[in-house]
VODRENBA-225433 format. One record per residue: z, x, y of N, C-alpha, C in turn; residue number from 1; residue in one letter. Coordinates in Angstrom, 3 decimals, decimal comma. Last residue first. Layout:
<sites>
{{Z X Y} {Z X Y} {Z X Y} NUM 'A'};
...
</sites>
This chain:
<sites>
{{-47,136 39,789 -3,646} {-45,591 39,287 -4,746} {-45,610 38,209 -4,792} 63 'G'};
{{-49,146 40,376 -2,306} {-49,657 40,208 -4,487} {-48,321 39,406 -4,851} 62 'Q'};
{{-48,641 40,334 0,115} {-49,639 39,382 -0,539} {-49,403 38,893 -1,746} 61 'K'};
{{-46,844 42,811 -0,170} {-46,294 41,339 -0,374} {-47,623 40,273 -0,598} 60 'N'};
{{-49,021 44,711 -0,786} {-48,242 44,418 -2,197} {-47,524 42,670 -1,875} 59 'D'};
{{-51,275 44,307 1,021} {-51,131 43,935 -0,378} {-50,507 44,035 -0,994} 58 'V'};
{{-48,624 45,597 3,002} {-49,199 43,822 3,329} {-50,093 43,714 1,786} 57 'D'};
{{-48,517 47,719 2,274} {-46,778 47,757 2,137} {-47,268 45,698 2,065} 56 'A'};
{{-50,892 48,961 2,575} {-50,282 49,481 1,559} {-48,747 47,994 1,248} 55 'N'};
{{-50,733 48,875 5,890} {-51,737 47,926 5,350} {-51,224 48,018 3,550} 54 'A'};
{{-47,954 50,701 5,767} {-48,185 49,055 6,628} {-49,487 48,455 5,970} 53 'S'};
{{-49,774 53,670 4,819} {-48,562 52,822 4,129} {-48,582 50,809 4,610} 52 'K'};
{{-51,745 53,819 6,516} {-51,590 53,199 5,065} {-51,014 52,697 5,000} 51 'D'};
{{-50,836 54,093 9,068} {-52,135 53,225 8,596} {-52,048 52,500 7,765} 50 'K'};
{{-49,016 56,380 8,679} {-48,810 55,104 8,557} {-49,451 53,732 8,627} 49 'S'};
{{-51,206 57,977 8,176} {-50,037 57,733 7,305} {-49,494 56,219 7,716} 48 'G'};
{{-52,230 58,040 11,049} {-53,105 57,921 9,697} {-52,460 57,165 8,676} 47 'T'};
{{-50,309 59,306 12,176} {-50,731 57,986 11,934} {-51,402 57,422 11,687} 46 'T'};
{{-50,215 61,588 10,658} {-48,518 61,042 10,722} {-49,161 59,008 10,881} 45 'D'};
{{-52,171 62,362 11,430} {-52,151 62,362 10,049} {-51,058 62,192 10,328} 44 'N'};
{{-52,097 63,085 13,799} {-52,706 62,369 14,120} {-52,501 61,544 12,267} 43 'M'};
{{-50,162 64,926 14,283} {-50,147 63,284 15,522} {-51,159 62,538 15,109} 42 'G'};
{{-51,437 67,244 14,135} {-50,372 66,480 12,669} {-50,118 64,910 12,951} 41 'K'};
{{-53,027 67,489 15,217} {-53,668 67,229 14,273} {-52,856 66,278 12,975} 40 'K'};
{{-51,457 68,163 17,354} {-52,471 66,753 17,923} {-52,891 66,759 16,355} 39 'L'};
{{-50,261 70,844 16,681} {-49,333 69,104 16,568} {-50,558 68,045 16,938} 38 'E'};
{{-52,476 72,084 17,127} {-51,810 71,540 15,311} {-51,386 70,302 15,762} 37 'G'};
{{-53,117 72,529 18,571} {-54,172 71,803 18,717} {-53,412 71,288 17,272} 36 'A'};
{{-50,878 73,676 20,402} {-51,433 72,554 20,360} {-52,076 71,278 19,674} 35 'S'};
{{-50,959 76,033 18,690} {-49,788 75,385 18,548} {-50,309 73,530 19,425} 34 'T'};
{{-53,539 76,853 19,752} {-53,755 76,452 18,584} {-52,521 75,313 18,376} 33 'G'};
{{-52,786 76,875 22,547} {-53,932 76,507 22,151} {-54,060 75,774 20,750} 32 'I'};
{{-50,909 78,634 22,404} {-50,681 77,606 23,029} {-51,484 76,945 23,024} 31 'S'};
{{-52,667 81,485 21,494} {-51,473 80,926 20,656} {-51,023 79,548 21,088} 30 'R'};
{{-54,246 81,971 23,726} {-54,998 81,315 22,211} {-53,991 80,607 21,502} 29 'A'};
{{-52,444 82,833 25,396} {-53,782 81,147 25,462} {-53,799 80,514 24,301} 28 'L'};
{{-51,462 84,354 24,205} {-50,171 83,962 25,139} {-51,193 82,413 24,649} 27 'E'};
{{-53,894 86,062 24,466} {-53,205 85,957 23,745} {-52,926 85,169 23,476} 26 'P'};
{{-53,998 86,637 27,694} {-54,984 86,119 26,280} {-55,168 85,989 25,081} 25 'L'};
{{-53,211 87,766 29,607} {-52,322 87,098 28,693} {-53,013 86,116 27,935} 24 'K'};
{{-53,863 90,883 28,803} {-52,146 90,238 29,253} {-51,985 88,853 28,462} 23 'K'};
{{-56,117 90,526 29,581} {-55,887 90,685 28,861} {-54,307 90,270 28,265} 22 'A'};
{{-57,272 87,651 32,703} {-57,025 88,844 31,887} {-56,814 89,191 30,596} 21 'G'};
{{-57,800 85,163 32,903} {-56,859 85,300 32,488} {-56,522 86,212 32,148} 20 'F'};
{{-60,925 86,026 34,107} {-60,057 84,437 34,242} {-58,555 84,818 34,346} 19 'L'};
{{-61,867 87,244 31,957} {-61,592 87,287 33,338} {-61,102 87,275 33,825} 18 'L'};
{{-61,265 85,857 30,007} {-60,681 87,365 30,025} {-60,828 87,624 31,488} 17 'L'};
{{-63,584 84,514 30,004} {-61,559 83,858 29,859} {-61,693 85,288 29,780} 16 'L'};
{{-66,431 84,946 30,215} {-65,145 84,401 30,765} {-64,038 83,683 30,991} 15 'I'};
{{-66,342 85,948 27,525} {-66,152 87,016 28,900} {-64,784 86,314 30,733} 14 'A'};
{{-66,086 83,770 26,161} {-65,202 84,516 26,137} {-64,454 86,021 27,211} 13 'L'};
{{-68,773 82,717 26,860} {-67,211 82,087 28,096} {-66,119 82,658 27,274} 12 'I'};
{{-70,272 84,989 26,176} {-70,271 84,241 27,338} {-68,394 83,881 28,037} 11 'I'};
{{-69,946 84,438 23,713} {-69,400 85,404 24,417} {-69,058 85,428 25,016} 10 'I'};
{{-70,602 81,890 22,800} {-68,826 82,144 22,743} {-68,889 83,249 23,095} 9 'L'};
{{-74,124 82,619 24,125} {-72,847 81,324 24,543} {-70,986 81,463 24,151} 8 'E'};
{{-74,262 84,117 21,785} {-73,899 84,104 23,142} {-73,563 84,044 23,627} 7 'M'};
{{-73,846 82,308 19,332} {-73,152 83,464 19,159} {-72,690 84,007 21,309} 6 'P'};
{{-73,914 79,478 20,421} {-73,867 80,146 19,685} {-73,522 81,186 20,365} 5 'G'};
{{-72,669 75,072 19,973} {-72,465 76,945 20,360} {-73,281 78,513 19,434} 4 'I'};
{{-75,301 73,062 19,876} {-73,676 73,787 19,032} {-74,023 75,365 19,613} 3 'Q'};
{{-75,328 69,689 21,256} {-76,073 70,759 21,109} {-74,755 72,029 20,391} 2 'P'};
{{-75,415 66,450 19,154} {-74,446 67,485 20,157} {-75,762 68,900 20,192} 1 'M'};
</sites>
């Protein structure tokens, strides 16, 4: 998978600036960050619940 270099990142940011304007960029970045945080939290919750149920199954078999 190709990596994004500094020049590509500058081009992407310039396009975003042209599309959304300087006033909307902080709001857009904030909403993307919030969404990413919620996604990460949801993934951790799902993984944690699978681990807990797997541990409960092992405990039930031993008991």
